[in-house]
C-alpha positions in Angstrom: 16.6 -69.1 -24.6 13.4 -70.5 -25.7 10.7 -71.9 -23.5 11.2 -75.5 -24.4 15.0 -75.4 -23.5 14.4 -73.7 -20.4 11.8 -76.5 -19.3 14.2 -79.2 -20.5 17.0 -77.7 -18.5 14.7 -77.4 -15.5 13.4 -81.0 -15.6 17.0 -82.3 -16.2 18.3 -80.5 -13.0 15.4 -81.7 -10.8 14.3 -85.3 -12.1 17.4 -86.8 -13.7 19.3 -87.4 -10.3 16.3 -89.1 -8.8 15.4 -91.1 -11.7 19.1 -92.1 -12.3 19.5 -93.0 -8.5 16.5 -95.4 -8.6 17.6 -96.9 -11.8 21.1 -97.5 -10.7 19.8 -99.0 -7.4 17.4 -101.4 -9.5 20.2 -102.5 -11.7 22.8 -103.1 -9.1 22.9 -106.9 -9.4 22.9 -106.9 -13.3 25.4 -104.3 -14.0 29.3 -104.4 -13.4 30.4 -102.0 -10.6 32.4 -100.0 -13.0 29.6 -99.5 -15.5 27.4 -98.4 -12.9 30.0 -95.8 -11.6 30.3 -94.6 -15.1 26.5 -94.2 -15.4 26.2 -92.4 -12.1 29.0 -89.9 -13.2 27.1 -89.3 -16.4 23.7 -89.0 -14.9 24.8 -86.5 -12.1 27.2 -84.6 -14.4 24.2 -83.9 -16.8 22.2 -82.6 -13.9 25.0 -80.3 -12.7 25.4 -79.0 -16.3 21.7 -78.4 -16.3 21.8 -76.4 -13.1 25.0 -74.4 -14.4 23.2 -73.6 -17.6 20.2 -72.3 -15.9 22.3 -70.2 -13.6 24.2 -68.7 -16.6 21.1 -67.8 -18.5 19.0 -64.9 -17.9 15.5 -66.0 -18.8 12.5 -63.7 -19.1 10.3 -66.0 -17.5 9.0 -69.8 -17.7 5.4 -70.4 -17.9 3.8 -74.0 -17.9 0.0 -74.1 -18.3 -0.5 -70.5 -17.4 1.7 -70.7 -14.3 4.9 -68.9 -13.9 7.5 -71.5 -12.8 10.6 -69.3 -13.0 10.9 -65.6 -12.7 13.5 -63.5 -14.4 16.8 -62.7 -12.5 17.9 -59.4 -12.0 20.6 -58.2 -14.1 24.1 -57.9 -12.4 24.8 -54.4 -11.1 27.3 -52.6 -13.1 29.7 -50.3 -11.3 29.4 -46.6 -12.0 32.8 -45.1 -13.5 34.8 -43.3 -11.0 35.0 -39.6 -11.6 37.9 -37.5 -9.9 37.1 -34.4 -8.5 39.0 -32.4 -11.2 36.5 -33.8 -13.9 33.4 -32.4 -11.9 32.5 -29.0 -13.2 31.6 -26.5 -10.4 28.1 -26.4 -9.4 26.0 -23.7 -10.7 24.3 -21.4 -8.2 20.6 -21.9 -8.0 18.3 -19.3 -6.9 15.2 -20.5 -5.3 12.1 -18.8 -6.4 8.9 -19.4 -4.5 6.0 -21.1 -6.6 3.3 -19.2 -5.2 3.8 -15.3 -4.6 2.3 -14.3 -1.3 -0.8 -12.1 -2.0 -0.6 -8.6 -0.5 -2.5 -8.1 2.7 -5.9 -6.3 2.4 -5.0 -3.9 4.9 -1.6 -2.9 5.8 -0.4 -1.2 9.0 1.4 2.1 8.7 3.8 3.3 11.5 2.8 6.6 13.1 5.2 9.0 14.3 3.0 9.7 17.4 3.3 7.4 20.5 0.0 6.0 21.6 -1.3 6.7 25.0 -0.6 4.4 27.6 -3.2 3.7 30.3 -2.3 5.2 33.7 -3.3 3.6 37.1 -6.4 5.3 38.7 -5.7 7.1 41.9 -8.8 5.7 43.7 -8.1 2.6 45.7 -10.4 -0.4 44.9 -12.6 -1.7 47.7 -10.8 -4.3 49.8 -12.9 -7.2 51.1 -13.2 -7.4 54.8 -12.0 -10.6 56.1 -14.7 -12.9 57.6 -14.5 -14.6 60.9 -13.9 -18.3 60.3 -14.4 -20.7 63.2 -11.2 -22.0 64.2 -10.6 -25.5 65.3 -10.2 -26.2 68.9 -6.8 -26.4 69.9 -5.6 -29.9 70.5 -4.1 -31.0 73.7 -0.5 -31.0 73.6 1.5 -33.0 76.0 3.2 -31.3 78.7 6.9 -31.8 78.9 8.0 -33.7 81.8 9.3 -31.3 84.5 13.1 -31.5 84.9 14.1 -30.7 88.4 15.3 -27.2 88.5 17.9 -26.7 91.4 16.6 -24.4 93.9 18.8 -22.2 95.9 19.4 -24.7 98.7 19.9 -27.5 96.3 23.3 -29.2 95.5 24.5 -31.3 92.4 26.3 -34.5 92.8 28.1 -36.4 89.9 27.9 -40.0 90.2 31.2 -41.9 90.7 32.0 -45.6 89.9 30.7 -47.8 92.7 28.2 -45.2 94.0 24.6 -46.4 94.7 21.5 -44.4 95.5 21.3 -45.5 99.0 24.9 -44.5 99.6 24.7 -41.1 98.0 21.5 -40.5 100.2 23.2 -41.6 103.4 26.3 -39.3 102.5 24.2 -36.2 102.0 21.8 -36.8 104.8 18.7 -37.4 102.7 16.2 -40.1 102.2 16.3 -42.4 99.0 12.6 -41.2 98.2 13.8 -37.6 98.3 16.4 -38.2 95.9 14.1 -40.2 93.6 11.5 -37.3 93.6 14.1 -34.4 93.3 15.5 -36.3 90.0 12.2 -37.7 88.6 13.7 -41.3 88.9 11.7 -44.6 89.2 13.0 -47.4 91.5 14.4 -49.4 88.5 16.2 -46.2 87.4 17.6 -45.9 90.7 19.4 -49.2 90.4 20.9 -48.4 87.1 22.9 -45.2 87.8 25.5 -44.2 85.2 29.0 -42.8 86.0 28.9 -39.1 85.3 25.2 -38.8 85.8 24.1 -35.7 87.6 21.9 -35.8 90.5 20.2 -33.1 92.5 20.4 -33.5 96.3 17.5 -31.8 98.0 
């Protein structure tokens, strides 16, 4: 298709609908409704025909004043014919040959029949360094555990029963409340909160 034909189709597709719509709008009062409708069909039909013709053509390119206006459209892809596996010849064996042959090494190592001597450990012991006396840090004070009362030979044990008080236990066993507190390492507050099943030492 020639350059002029491509240019005419392009201008028809782009400008004819705009110019035709404005002309029909301006002549609305002078033309009959039926005539205007016929003109609209002709104008827009020509524009669609130009677009269709451009789409079907395969232009090499369109240049206007040195500018490329339209690039060539890629050709449609043609499907490759389907080849059945029976039509394919068997692949030939390809042997790979290296492009560069390795050069022989300048010095080659030869295997010897005699074993080489392995070094044996020496019998003389090496000097062992003497440990140096390092200053040790002073031991930190560790808290001593609280002394739990250990029953002595003359001491007895008593298991707290429901309803027991420290005063009642002391009176029944003939000791003072203070002696019970000291023997069991209890405070006066702990003396008021005895638990059932708690063991007490009777001095």
